N, CA, C and O atoms as a GROMACS GRO file, in nm:
protein
  528
    1UNK      N    1   1.686   4.566   4.150
    1UNK     CA    2   1.715   4.432   4.104
    1UNK      C    3   1.719   4.340   4.226
    1UNK      O    4   1.785   4.369   4.326
    2UNK      N    5   1.647   4.228   4.217
    2UNK     CA    6   1.643   4.133   4.329
    2UNK      C    7   1.761   4.038   4.322
    2UNK      O    8   1.806   3.997   4.215
    3UNK      N    9   1.810   4.006   4.440
    3UNK     CA   10   1.921   3.911   4.446
    3UNK      C   11   1.865   3.771   4.466
    3UNK      O   12   1.772   3.750   4.544
    4UNK      N   13   1.923   3.677   4.394
    4UNK     CA   14   1.881   3.538   4.410
    4UNK      C   15   1.971   3.472   4.512
    4UNK      O   16   2.091   3.457   4.491
    5UNK      N   17   1.912   3.433   4.623
    5UNK     CA   18   1.987   3.366   4.729
    5UNK      C   19   1.979   3.216   4.710
    5UNK      O   20   1.880   3.164   4.659
    6UNK      N   21   2.082   3.147   4.751
    6UNK     CA   22   2.073   3.001   4.747
    6UNK      C   23   1.960   2.952   4.837
    6UNK      O   24   1.920   3.020   4.930
    7UNK      N   25   1.911   2.834   4.809
    7UNK     CA   26   1.797   2.777   4.881
    7UNK      C   27   1.821   2.772   5.032
    7UNK      O   28   1.730   2.800   5.110
    8UNK      N   29   1.942   2.739   5.073
    8UNK     CA   30   1.970   2.724   5.216
    8UNK      C   31   1.971   2.858   5.290
    8UNK      O   32   1.962   2.859   5.413
    9UNK      N   33   1.982   2.970   5.220
    9UNK     CA   34   1.987   3.101   5.284
    9UNK      C   35   1.850   3.171   5.287
    9UNK      O   36   1.839   3.279   5.344
   10UNK      N   37   1.750   3.114   5.228
   10UNK     CA   38   1.619   3.176   5.226
   10UNK      C   39   1.554   3.159   5.363
   10UNK      O   40   1.570   3.056   5.428
   11UNK      N   41   1.480   3.260   5.404
   11UNK     CA   42   1.425   3.260   5.540
   11UNK      C   43   1.310   3.162   5.558
   11UNK      O   44   1.282   3.121   5.670
   12UNK      N   45   1.243   3.125   5.452
   12UNK     CA   46   1.130   3.035   5.467
   12UNK      C   47   1.175   2.892   5.493
   12UNK      O   48   1.094   2.807   5.528
   13UNK      N   49   1.303   2.864   5.476
   13UNK     CA   50   1.356   2.730   5.499
   13UNK      C   51   1.407   2.722   5.642
   13UNK      O   52   1.481   2.810   5.686
   14UNK      N   53   1.369   2.620   5.713
   14UNK     CA   54   1.418   2.604   5.849
   14UNK      C   55   1.328   2.510   5.928
   14UNK      O   56   1.236   2.450   5.873
   15UNK      N   57   1.356   2.499   6.054
   15UNK     CA   58   1.276   2.413   6.141
   15UNK      C   59   1.158   2.493   6.194
   15UNK      O   60   1.175   2.605   6.244
   16UNK      N   61   1.040   2.436   6.185
   16UNK     CA   62   0.924   2.505   6.240
   16UNK      C   63   0.897   2.459   6.383
   16UNK      O   64   0.846   2.536   6.464
   17UNK      N   65   0.931   2.335   6.414
   17UNK     CA   66   0.912   2.287   6.551
   17UNK      C   67   0.998   2.164   6.573
   17UNK      O   68   1.042   2.098   6.478
   18UNK      N   69   1.022   2.133   6.701
   18UNK     CA   70   1.097   2.015   6.740
   18UNK      C   71   1.010   1.937   6.837
   18UNK      O   72   0.961   1.993   6.936
   19UNK      N   73   0.992   1.810   6.811
   19UNK     CA   74   0.912   1.726   6.898
   19UNK      C   75   0.996   1.608   6.945
   19UNK      O   76   1.072   1.551   6.868
   20UNK      N   77   0.980   1.573   7.071
   20UNK     CA   78   1.048   1.457   7.127
   20UNK      C   79   0.941   1.356   7.163
   20UNK      O   80   0.846   1.387   7.234
   21UNK      N   81   0.959   1.236   7.114
   21UNK     CA   82   0.860   1.132   7.142
   21UNK      C   83   0.931   1.008   7.193
   21UNK      O   84   1.036   0.968   7.142
   22UNK      N   85   0.871   0.948   7.295
   22UNK     CA   86   0.929   0.825   7.349
   22UNK      C   87   0.885   0.703   7.270
   22UNK      O   88   0.964   0.609   7.252
   23UNK      N   89   0.764   0.702   7.224
   23UNK     CA   90   0.710   0.587   7.152
   23UNK      C   91   0.724   0.608   7.001
   23UNK      O   92   0.690   0.715   6.950
   24UNK      N   93   0.775   0.509   6.930
   24UNK     CA   94   0.782   0.523   6.784
   24UNK      C   95   0.642   0.523   6.724
   24UNK      O   96   0.553   0.452   6.771
   25UNK      N   97   0.623   0.603   6.622
   25UNK     CA   98   0.491   0.615   6.561
   25UNK      C   99   0.468   0.508   6.455
   25UNK      O  100   0.353   0.482   6.418
   26UNK      N  101   0.573   0.445   6.406
   26UNK     CA  102   0.556   0.343   6.304
   26UNK      C  103   0.547   0.206   6.369
   26UNK      O  104   0.612   0.182   6.471
   27UNK      N  105   0.467   0.116   6.314
   27UNK     CA  106   0.457  -0.018   6.372
   27UNK      C  107   0.588  -0.094   6.354
   27UNK      O  108   0.656  -0.082   6.252
   28UNK      N  109   0.622  -0.173   6.454
   28UNK     CA  110   0.745  -0.251   6.450
   28UNK      C  111   0.713  -0.396   6.484
   28UNK      O  112   0.608  -0.427   6.540
   29UNK      N  113   0.805  -0.484   6.449
   29UNK     CA  114   0.790  -0.624   6.485
   29UNK      C  115   0.808  -0.640   6.635
   29UNK      O  116   0.884  -0.565   6.696
   30UNK      N  117   0.741  -0.734   6.694
   30UNK     CA  118   0.766  -0.759   6.836
   30UNK      C  119   0.912  -0.798   6.858
   30UNK      O  120   0.975  -0.858   6.771
   31UNK      N  121   0.964  -0.764   6.973
   31UNK     CA  122   1.106  -0.787   6.999
   31UNK      C  123   1.142  -0.934   7.005
   31UNK      O  124   1.256  -0.970   6.979
   32UNK      N  125   1.045  -1.020   7.039
   32UNK     CA  126   1.078  -1.161   7.050
   32UNK      C  127   1.058  -1.238   6.919
   32UNK      O  128   1.083  -1.358   6.914
   33UNK      N  129   1.016  -1.170   6.814
   33UNK     CA  130   0.996  -1.240   6.687
   33UNK      C  131   1.130  -1.265   6.619
   33UNK      O  132   1.224  -1.187   6.634
   34UNK      N  133   1.135  -1.373   6.544
   34UNK     CA  134   1.258  -1.408   6.473
   34UNK      C  135   1.226  -1.419   6.325
   34UNK      O  136   1.118  -1.462   6.286
   35UNK      N  137   1.321  -1.379   6.243
   35UNK     CA  138   1.303  -1.389   6.099
   35UNK      C  139   1.319  -1.534   6.057
   35UNK      O  140   1.408  -1.605   6.103
   36UNK      N  141   1.233  -1.576   5.969
   36UNK     CA  142   1.241  -1.713   5.918
   36UNK      C  143   1.339  -1.716   5.801
   36UNK      O  144   1.343  -1.622   5.723
   37UNK      N  145   1.417  -1.823   5.788
   37UNK     CA  146   1.511  -1.830   5.675
   37UNK      C  147   1.435  -1.840   5.543
   37UNK      O  148   1.324  -1.893   5.537
   38UNK      N  149   1.497  -1.788   5.440
   38UNK     CA  150   1.436  -1.789   5.307
   38UNK      C  151   1.445  -1.929   5.250
   38UNK      O  152   1.548  -1.995   5.259
   39UNK      N  153   1.336  -1.972   5.191
   39UNK     CA  154   1.333  -2.102   5.126
   39UNK      C  155   1.428  -2.100   5.006
   39UNK      O  156   1.440  -1.998   4.938
   40UNK      N  157   1.496  -2.211   4.979
   40UNK     CA  158   1.592  -2.218   4.869
   40UNK      C  159   1.525  -2.193   4.735
   40UNK      O  160   1.584  -2.130   4.647
   41UNK      N  161   1.402  -2.241   4.718
   41UNK     CA  162   1.331  -2.218   4.591
   41UNK      C  163   1.302  -2.070   4.572
   41UNK      O  164   1.315  -2.018   4.461
   42UNK      N  165   1.263  -2.003   4.679
   42UNK     CA  166   1.237  -1.860   4.670
   42UNK      C  167   1.366  -1.786   4.639
   42UNK      O  168   1.366  -1.690   4.562
   43UNK      N  169   1.476  -1.831   4.699
   43UNK     CA  170   1.605  -1.767   4.672
   43UNK      C  171   1.644  -1.784   4.526
   43UNK      O  172   1.697  -1.690   4.465
   44UNK      N  173   1.620  -1.902   4.468
   44UNK     CA  174   1.650  -1.923   4.325
   44UNK      C  175   1.563  -1.835   4.236
   44UNK      O  176   1.610  -1.779   4.137
   45UNK      N  177   1.436  -1.822   4.273
   45UNK     CA  178   1.347  -1.736   4.195
   45UNK      C  179   1.391  -1.591   4.202
   45UNK      O  180   1.389  -1.519   4.102
   46UNK      N  181   1.431  -1.548   4.320
   46UNK     CA  182   1.479  -1.412   4.337
   46UNK      C  183   1.605  -1.389   4.254
   46UNK      O  184   1.619  -1.286   4.189
   47UNK      N  185   1.697  -1.485   4.258
   47UNK     CA  186   1.820  -1.474   4.178
   47UNK      C  187   1.788  -1.470   4.029
   47UNK      O  188   1.850  -1.395   3.954
   48UNK      N  189   1.691  -1.552   3.986
   48UNK     CA  190   1.652  -1.552   3.845
   48UNK      C  191   1.592  -1.419   3.803
   48UNK      O  192   1.615  -1.372   3.692
   49UNK      N  193   1.515  -1.357   3.893
   49UNK     CA  194   1.457  -1.226   3.861
   49UNK      C  195   1.564  -1.119   3.853
   49UNK      O  196   1.560  -1.032   3.766
   50UNK      N  197   1.660  -1.125   3.945
   50UNK     CA  198   1.764  -1.022   3.948
   50UNK      C  199   1.865  -1.039   3.835
   50UNK      O  200   1.923  -0.941   3.789
   51UNK      N  201   1.886  -1.161   3.789
   51UNK     CA  202   1.979  -1.189   3.680
   51UNK      C  203   1.902  -1.229   3.555
   51UNK      O  204   1.932  -1.332   3.494
   52UNK      N  205   1.805  -1.151   3.518
   52UNK     CA  206   1.719  -1.183   3.404
   52UNK      C  207   1.800  -1.188   3.275
   52UNK      O  208   1.893  -1.110   3.254
   53UNK      N  209   1.763  -1.283   3.190
   53UNK     CA  210   1.830  -1.299   3.061
   53UNK      C  211   1.769  -1.201   2.961
   53UNK      O  212   1.674  -1.235   2.891
   54UNK      N  213   1.823  -1.083   2.954
   54UNK     CA  214   1.777  -0.986   2.856
   54UNK      C  215   1.858  -1.004   2.729
   54UNK      O  216   1.962  -1.069   2.729
   55UNK      N  217   1.810  -0.945   2.621
   55UNK     CA  218   1.882  -0.954   2.494
   55UNK      C  219   2.021  -0.893   2.508
   55UNK      O  220   2.119  -0.948   2.457
   56UNK      N  221   2.029  -0.780   2.576
   56UNK     CA  222   2.158  -0.712   2.594
   56UNK      C  223   2.256  -0.800   2.672
   56UNK      O  224   2.374  -0.807   2.636
   57UNK      N  225   2.209  -0.867   2.776
   57UNK     CA  226   2.296  -0.953   2.855
   57UNK      C  227   2.344  -1.072   2.773
   57UNK      O  228   2.461  -1.110   2.782
   58UNK      N  229   2.255  -1.130   2.692
   58UNK     CA  230   2.294  -1.244   2.609
   58UNK      C  231   2.400  -1.203   2.508
   58UNK      O  232   2.498  -1.275   2.488
   59UNK      N  233   2.382  -1.087   2.445
   59UNK     CA  234   2.479  -1.040   2.346
   59UNK      C  235   2.612  -1.009   2.412
   59UNK      O  236   2.717  -1.047   2.360
   60UNK      N  237   2.610  -0.940   2.526
   60UNK     CA  238   2.735  -0.908   2.595
   60UNK      C  239   2.807  -1.033   2.643
   60UNK      O  240   2.930  -1.039   2.637
   61UNK      N  241   2.733  -1.133   2.691
   61UNK     CA  242   2.796  -1.258   2.732
   61UNK      C  243   2.859  -1.330   2.614
   61UNK      O  244   2.964  -1.392   2.628
   62UNK      N  245   2.796  -1.321   2.497
   62UNK     CA  246   2.852  -1.386   2.378
   62UNK      C  247   2.977  -1.314   2.329
   62UNK      O  248   3.068  -1.378   2.276
   63UNK      N  249   2.982  -1.182   2.346
   63UNK     CA  250   3.097  -1.105   2.297
   63UNK      C  251   3.212  -1.100   2.396
   63UNK      O  252   3.327  -1.078   2.356
   64UNK      N  253   3.184  -1.121   2.522
   64UNK     CA  254   3.288  -1.114   2.626
   64UNK      C  255   3.385  -1.229   2.607
   64UNK      O  256   3.344  -1.345   2.599
   65UNK      N  257   3.515  -1.199   2.600
   65UNK     CA  258   3.612  -1.307   2.581
   65UNK      C  259   3.616  -1.399   2.703
   65UNK      O  260   3.601  -1.355   2.817
   66UNK      N  261   3.635  -1.525   2.677
   66UNK     CA  262   3.641  -1.624   2.784
   66UNK      C  263   3.781  -1.684   2.786
   66UNK      O  264   3.828  -1.737   2.686
   67UNK      N  265   3.847  -1.676   2.898
   67UNK     CA  266   3.981  -1.730   2.913
   67UNK      C  267   3.970  -1.864   2.982
   67UNK      O  268   3.927  -1.872   3.097
   68UNK      N  269   4.008  -1.970   2.912
   68UNK     CA  270   4.002  -2.103   2.970
   68UNK      C  271   4.118  -2.127   3.065
   68UNK      O  272   4.102  -2.188   3.171
   69UNK      N  273   4.237  -2.079   3.027
   69UNK     CA  274   4.357  -2.101   3.108
   69UNK      C  275   4.401  -1.967   3.165
   69UNK      O  276   4.456  -1.884   3.092
   70UNK      N  277   4.378  -1.945   3.293
   70UNK     CA  278   4.410  -1.818   3.357
   70UNK      C  279   4.560  -1.792   3.364
   70UNK      O  280   4.602  -1.677   3.383
   71UNK      N  281   4.642  -1.895   3.350
   71UNK     CA  282   4.787  -1.877   3.363
   71UNK      C  283   4.844  -1.794   3.248
   71UNK      O  284   4.951  -1.734   3.264
   72UNK      N  285   4.775  -1.790   3.133
   72UNK     CA  286   4.829  -1.711   3.021
   72UNK      C  287   4.819  -1.562   3.046
   72UNK      O  288   4.879  -1.482   2.974
   73UNK      N  289   4.744  -1.522   3.148
   73UNK     CA  290   4.732  -1.380   3.179
   73UNK      C  291   4.850  -1.326   3.258
   73UNK      O  292   4.862  -1.205   3.276
   74UNK      N  293   4.938  -1.413   3.304
   74UNK     CA  294   5.060  -1.367   3.373
   74UNK      C  295   5.142  -1.287   3.272
   74UNK      O  296   5.158  -1.332   3.158
   75UNK      N  297   5.195  -1.170   3.309
   75UNK     CA  298   5.262  -1.083   3.212
   75UNK      C  299   5.370  -1.150   3.128
   75UNK      O  300   5.376  -1.129   3.007
   76UNK      N  301   5.456  -1.230   3.188
   76UNK     CA  302   5.564  -1.291   3.110
   76UNK      C  303   5.509  -1.388   3.006
   76UNK      O  304   5.559  -1.392   2.893
   77UNK      N  305   5.409  -1.465   3.042
   77UNK     CA  306   5.351  -1.560   2.946
   77UNK      C  307   5.269  -1.485   2.842
   77UNK      O  308   5.274  -1.518   2.724
   78UNK      N  309   5.192  -1.385   2.885
   78UNK     CA  310   5.108  -1.310   2.792
   78UNK      C  311   5.191  -1.243   2.683
   78UNK      O  312   5.154  -1.248   2.566
   79UNK      N  313   5.303  -1.182   2.721
   79UNK     CA  314   5.383  -1.110   2.621
   79UNK      C  315   5.452  -1.207   2.526
   79UNK      O  316   5.466  -1.177   2.407
   80UNK      N  317   5.497  -1.321   2.575
   80UNK     CA  318   5.558  -1.418   2.485
   80UNK      C  319   5.453  -1.475   2.390
   80UNK      O  320   5.482  -1.497   2.272
   81UNK      N  321   5.332  -1.499   2.439
   81UNK     CA  322   5.225  -1.547   2.351
   81UNK      C  323   5.186  -1.441   2.248
   81UNK      O  324   5.156  -1.474   2.134
   82UNK      N  325   5.186  -1.315   2.289
   82UNK     CA  326   5.156  -1.207   2.195
   82UNK      C  327   5.258  -1.205   2.082
   82UNK      O  328   5.222  -1.185   1.966
   83UNK      N  329   5.385  -1.225   2.116
   83UNK     CA  330   5.490  -1.229   2.013
   83UNK      C  331   5.472  -1.350   1.922
   83UNK      O  332   5.493  -1.340   1.801
   84UNK      N  333   5.433  -1.465   1.978
   84UNK     CA  334   5.408  -1.584   1.896
   84UNK      C  335   5.292  -1.561   1.801
   84UNK      O  336   5.298  -1.600   1.684
   85UNK      N  337   5.187  -1.497   1.850
   85UNK     CA  338   5.071  -1.469   1.765
   85UNK      C  339   5.109  -1.372   1.654
   85UNK      O  340   5.065  -1.387   1.540
   86UNK      N  341   5.190  -1.271   1.686
   86UNK     CA  342   5.236  -1.177   1.583
   86UNK      C  343   5.316  -1.250   1.476
   86UNK      O  344   5.296  -1.224   1.357
   87UNK      N  345   5.404  -1.340   1.515
   87UNK     CA  346   5.482  -1.416   1.418
   87UNK      C  347   5.391  -1.504   1.333
   87UNK      O  348   5.411  -1.516   1.212
   88UNK      N  349   5.293  -1.565   1.396
   88UNK     CA  350   5.199  -1.649   1.322
   88UNK      C  351   5.116  -1.567   1.224
   88UNK      O  352   5.094  -1.610   1.110
   89UNK      N  353   5.072  -1.450   1.266
   89UNK     CA  354   4.997  -1.362   1.175
   89UNK      C  355   5.084  -1.315   1.059
   89UNK      O  356   5.036  -1.307   0.946
   90UNK      N  357   5.209  -1.285   1.087
   90UNK     CA  358   5.302  -1.242   0.981
   90UNK      C  359   5.321  -1.354   0.879
   90UNK      O  360   5.325  -1.330   0.759
   91UNK      N  361   5.335  -1.476   0.928
   91UNK     CA  362   5.352  -1.591   0.839
   91UNK      C  363   5.227  -1.614   0.755
   91UNK      O  364   5.236  -1.640   0.635
   92UNK      N  365   5.110  -1.604   0.817
   92UNK     CA  366   4.984  -1.621   0.745
   92UNK      C  367   4.963  -1.509   0.644
   92UNK      O  368   4.908  -1.532   0.537
   93UNK      N  369   5.006  -1.390   0.678
   93UNK     CA  370   4.992  -1.276   0.588
   93UNK      C  371   5.071  -1.298   0.460
   93UNK      O  372   5.026  -1.261   0.352
   94UNK      N  373   5.189  -1.359   0.471
   94UNK     CA  374   5.270  -1.387   0.353
   94UNK      C  375   5.206  -1.489   0.261
   94UNK      O  376   5.233  -1.488   0.140
   95UNK      N  377   5.124  -1.576   0.314
   95UNK     CA  378   5.060  -1.681   0.234
   95UNK      C  379   4.923  -1.641   0.182
   95UNK      O  380   4.869  -1.708   0.094
   96UNK      N  381   4.866  -1.534   0.234
   96UNK     CA  382   4.729  -1.494   0.200
   96UNK      C  383   4.726  -1.410   0.074
   96UNK      O  384   4.809  -1.321   0.055
   97UNK      N  385   4.629  -1.440  -0.014
   97UNK     CA  386   4.615  -1.364  -0.138
   97UNK      C  387   4.486  -1.283  -0.142
   97UNK      O  388   4.474  -1.190  -0.222
   98UNK      N  389   4.390  -1.315  -0.059
   98UNK     CA  390   4.262  -1.244  -0.055
   98UNK      C  391   4.282  -1.107   0.009
   98UNK      O  392   4.331  -1.099   0.122
   99UNK      N  393   4.245  -0.997  -0.060
   99UNK     CA  394   4.268  -0.863  -0.004
   99UNK      C  395   4.188  -0.838   0.125
   99UNK      O  396   4.235  -0.767   0.214
  100UNK      N  397   4.068  -0.894   0.134
  100UNK     CA  398   3.987  -0.876   0.256
  100UNK      C  399   4.054  -0.944   0.375
  100UNK      O  400   4.061  -0.887   0.484
  101UNK      N  401   4.102  -1.065   0.356
  101UNK     CA  402   4.170  -1.137   0.464
  101UNK      C  403   4.302  -1.070   0.499
  101UNK      O  404   4.341  -1.065   0.615
  102UNK      N  405   4.371  -1.017   0.397
  102UNK     CA  406   4.497  -0.947   0.421
  102UNK      C  407   4.474  -0.824   0.508
  102UNK      O  408   4.551  -0.797   0.601
  103UNK      N  409   4.368  -0.750   0.478
  103UNK     CA  410   4.336  -0.632   0.556
  103UNK      C  411   4.302  -0.670   0.701
  103UNK      O  412   4.343  -0.602   0.795
  104UNK      N  413   4.226  -0.778   0.719
  104UNK     CA  414   4.191  -0.823   0.854
  104UNK      C  415   4.316  -0.866   0.931
  104UNK      O  416   4.328  -0.837   1.050
  105UNK      N  417   4.407  -0.935   0.865
  105UNK     CA  418   4.531  -0.976   0.931
  105UNK      C  419   4.616  -0.856   0.970
  105UNK      O  420   4.672  -0.851   1.079
  106UNK      N  421   4.624  -0.758   0.880
  106UNK     CA  422   4.701  -0.637   0.912
  106UNK      C  423   4.638  -0.560   1.029
  106UNK      O  424   4.708  -0.508   1.115
  107UNK      N  425   4.503  -0.555   1.031
  107UNK     CA  426   4.435  -0.489   1.143
  107UNK      C  427   4.464  -0.560   1.275
  107UNK      O  428   4.487  -0.495   1.377
  108UNK      N  429   4.464  -0.693   1.273
  108UNK     CA  430   4.494  -0.769   1.394
  108UNK      C  431   4.638  -0.745   1.438
  108UNK      O  432   4.665  -0.732   1.558
  109UNK      N  433   4.730  -0.739   1.343
  109UNK     CA  434   4.870  -0.713   1.376
  109UNK      C  435   4.887  -0.572   1.432
  109UNK      O  436   4.962  -0.552   1.528
  110UNK      N  437   4.818  -0.476   1.372
  110UNK     CA  438   4.825  -0.338   1.423
  110UNK      C  439   4.772  -0.330   1.566
  110UNK      O  440   4.827  -0.259   1.650
  111UNK      N  441   4.664  -0.402   1.592
  111UNK     CA  442   4.608  -0.403   1.727
  111UNK      C  443   4.708  -0.462   1.827
  111UNK      O  444   4.726  -0.408   1.936
  112UNK      N  445   4.772  -0.572   1.791
  112UNK     CA  446   4.871  -0.632   1.880
  112UNK      C  447   4.991  -0.540   1.901
  112UNK      O  448   5.044  -0.532   2.012
  113UNK      N  449   5.035  -0.472   1.795
  113UNK     CA  450   5.145  -0.375   1.809
  113UNK      C  451   5.104  -0.260   1.902
  113UNK      O  452   5.182  -0.215   1.986
  114UNK      N  453   4.980  -0.214   1.886
  114UNK     CA  454   4.930  -0.106   1.971
  114UNK      C  455   4.924  -0.150   2.118
  114UNK      O  456   4.963  -0.074   2.207
  115UNK      N  457   4.877  -0.272   2.143
  115UNK     CA  458   4.873  -0.323   2.280
  115UNK      C  459   5.013  -0.334   2.339
  115UNK      O  460   5.034  -0.303   2.456
  116UNK      N  461   5.108  -0.378   2.257
  116UNK     CA  462   5.246  -0.388   2.304
  116UNK      C  463   5.304  -0.252   2.336
  116UNK      O  464   5.374  -0.235   2.437
  117UNK      N  465   5.276  -0.153   2.251
  117UNK     CA  466   5.327  -0.018   2.274
  117UNK      C  467   5.264   0.043   2.400
  117UNK      O  468   5.332   0.110   2.478
  118UNK      N  469   5.135   0.020   2.419
  118UNK     CA  470   5.068   0.071   2.539
  118UNK      C  471   5.125   0.006   2.664
  118UNK      O  472   5.141   0.073   2.767
  119UNK      N  473   5.156  -0.122   2.656
  119UNK     CA  474   5.215  -0.190   2.772
  119UNK      C  475   5.354  -0.133   2.802
  119UNK      O  476   5.387  -0.108   2.918
  120UNK      N  477   5.433  -0.113   2.699
  120UNK     CA  478   5.568  -0.058   2.719
  120UNK      C  479   5.561   0.082   2.781
  120UNK      O  480   5.640   0.115   2.869
  121UNK      N  481   5.467   0.163   2.734
  121UNK     CA  482   5.451   0.296   2.791
  121UNK      C  483   5.411   0.288   2.938
  121UNK      O  484   5.462   0.363   3.022
  122UNK      N  485   5.320   0.198   2.969
  122UNK     CA  486   5.280   0.178   3.108
  122UNK      C  487   5.396   0.133   3.195
  122UNK      O  488   5.409   0.177   3.309
  123UNK      N  489   5.481   0.046   3.141
  123UNK     CA  490   5.598   0.000   3.216
  123UNK      C  491   5.696   0.115   3.240
  123UNK      O  492   5.754   0.126   3.348
  124UNK      N  493   5.713   0.202   3.140
  124UNK     CA  494   5.802   0.316   3.157
  124UNK      C  495   5.750   0.410   3.266
  124UNK      O  496   5.827   0.458   3.349
  125UNK      N  497   5.619   0.435   3.266
  125UNK     CA  498   5.560   0.519   3.370
  125UNK      C  499   5.575   0.455   3.507
  125UNK      O  500   5.604   0.523   3.606
  126UNK      N  501   5.555   0.324   3.514
  126UNK     CA  502   5.566   0.255   3.642
  126UNK      C  503   5.709   0.264   3.695
  126UNK      O  504   5.729   0.291   3.814
  127UNK      N  505   5.808   0.242   3.609
  127UNK     CA  506   5.948   0.252   3.652
  127UNK      C  507   5.982   0.395   3.694
  127UNK      O  508   6.057   0.417   3.789
  128UNK      N  509   5.928   0.494   3.620
  128UNK     CA  510   5.954   0.634   3.655
  128UNK      C  511   5.894   0.666   3.793
  128UNK      O  512   5.956   0.738   3.871
  129UNK      N  513   5.777   0.614   3.821
  129UNK     CA  514   5.716   0.638   3.952
  129UNK      C  515   5.792   0.566   4.063
  129UNK      O  516   5.803   0.619   4.174
  130UNK      N  517   5.843   0.448   4.034
  130UNK     CA  518   5.919   0.376   4.135
  130UNK      C  519   6.051   0.445   4.168
  130UNK      O  520   6.096   0.444   4.282
  131UNK      N  521   6.113   0.506   4.066
  131UNK     CA  522   6.240   0.576   4.088
  131UNK      C  523   6.217   0.705   4.165
  131UNK      O  524   6.304   0.750   4.240
  132UNK      N  525   6.101   0.765   4.146
  132UNK     CA  526   6.068   0.887   4.220
  132UNK      C  527   6.118   1.002   4.149
  132UNK      O  528   6.101   1.115   4.194
   0.00000   0.00000   0.00000
């Protein structure tokens, strides 16, 4: 039975010769040449090519939430706003008679409750790590 050796242990792998050369074999720019700055129009074209508007990018940009006021992302403000939204959803749920809308409101409330529970769990882990 033949043994299978890893590629690096096979005898056919290795250096066959070592050559030292003073002159590089590939052409190079002359040492006194300077790179010319890129034209602004060429830079815009390059940026447009690299950031092409594909269907996937357009859809993802449309679905990505946009926050107009960054201050609401501060934890104390975010959690108070989440509670306000929950209260507003609860109030709207009491007034809603359409079963489809009721289900959507309940799903939104469940999502907010889940986010709150996940945050509380994260806070408990953080405090546990801080205590050591």
